[in-house]
ROVEX-596707 format. One record per residue (C-alpha): x, y, z. Coordinates in steps of 0.001 Angstrom, whole numbers, padded with zeros to 6 digits, always signed. Example, Ala and Ser with C-alpha at 12.3 -4.5 7.8 and 13.67 -1.06 7.14 Angstrom:
BEGIN
+012300-004500+007800
+013670-001060+007140
//
This chain:
BEGIN
+017723-015734-000454
+014443-014375+000712
+013180-010858+000208
+010743-009965+002971
+008636-006823+002635
+005879-005936+005090
+006012-009426+006564
+005358-010957+003065
+007783-013366+001556
+008341-012184-002022
+011049-014467-003361
+012466-017479-001750
+015010-019207-003950
+017839-020508-001725
+016044-021043+001507
+013096-023405+001930
+010830-021260+004190
+007181-022350+004026
+004642-019784+002822
+002872-020195+006134
+005295-017728+007685
+002769-014945+007266
+000055-017084+008795
+002065-017635+012048
+003174-014027+012622
+000440-011838+011322
-003053-011370+012641
-004651-009791+009513
-004806-013148+007827
-007930-014327+009788
-006358-015415+013013
-003094-015589+014842
-001259-018725+015670
-002439-018543+019300
-006046-018265+018161
-005507-021213+015916
-004236-023398+018812
-006940-022173+021076
-009617-023135+018496
-007994-026489+017787
-007801-027638+021465
-010532-025766+023347
-012883-024318+020757
-016284-025727+019997
-017797-024717+016671
-021122-022910+017420
-022210-021620+013980
-021490-019840+010782
-023117-016616+009470
-024185-015765+005897
-020834-014148+005290
-018811-017184+006164
-017578-016054+009511
-017166-019009+012039
-018052-018591+015660
-016571-020642+018554
-016970-020999+022300
-015015-022864+024935
-016016-024328+028335
-015059-021103+030120
-017793-019346+028076
-015228-017333+026029
-016487-016519+022562
-014562-015597+019419
-014933-015318+015709
-012706-016351+012751
-013395-014087+009811
-013677-015301+006276
-011399-012952+004512
-010153-009636+005819
-010346-009066+009573
-013080-006354+009970
-015214-006107+013075
-018088-004657+011170
-018513-007949+009273
-020279-009395+012288
-024046-009201+011878
-026189-007798+014621
-027540-011070+015910
-024110-012668+016187
-022806-009379+017724
-025296-009809+020572
-024171-013469+021085
-020477-012541+020936
-020975-009869+023747
-023040-012219+025995
-026208-010032+025567
-028088-013229+024487
-027288-016866+025059
-029351-018330+022256
-027351-019112+019216
-028618-017135+016221
-030074-019030+013344
-031676-018324+010067
-035183-019421+011227
-035252-017321+014364
-033915-014169+012698
-036266-013599+009804
-036235-010011+008917
-039154-007785+007971
-039432-006599+004344
-038501-003044+005387
-035233-004163+007057
-031958-003881+005145
-029330-006620+004946
-026179-006102+007020
-023277-004470+005306
-019779-003831+006583
-018292-000412+007080
-017013+000980+003793
-015346+004051+005148
-012078+004825+003423
-012872+002773+000298
-014147+003542-003077
-017596+002236-002014
-017948+004685+000817
-020964+006969+001124
-020422+010416-000400
-023249+012818+000359
-024327+015327-002226
-023422+018964-001438
-026148+021298-000591
-025914+024735-002197
-026034+027563+000268
-028303+030554-000578
-026637+033801-000059
-029901+035687+000308
-030780+036635+003810
-034177+035694+005002
-034225+038319+007733
-033154+041880+008373
-030246+042556+010702
-030503+044973+013615
-028899+048420+013218
//
């Protein structure tokens, strides 16, 4: 008997269901089954970024990414973002995209996590800097 909770197989004793069940029916594990088939038959590997995301293109000039880990759109760096959205046609590479010393490295959006930005509170002065009209 299998216990399925949130599309995850927790315990399979009697039935022999492969653990790839979650791979076929869930999109949050890198790619869907349809994307896997599309990549297998029509996709041409174009490149890989510093975070391990793999980029593909087909003959119809459709472009897609397979994420390395959690599916999060903010993991795409700016140079690959431009290529994905057909802003540039040149495939990004490390030699072409050398950054200046003052530029920061790309980081994904951390909103809603423990690593999110928390600004310091500014204390408000109760003293008025002007006189009101009477």
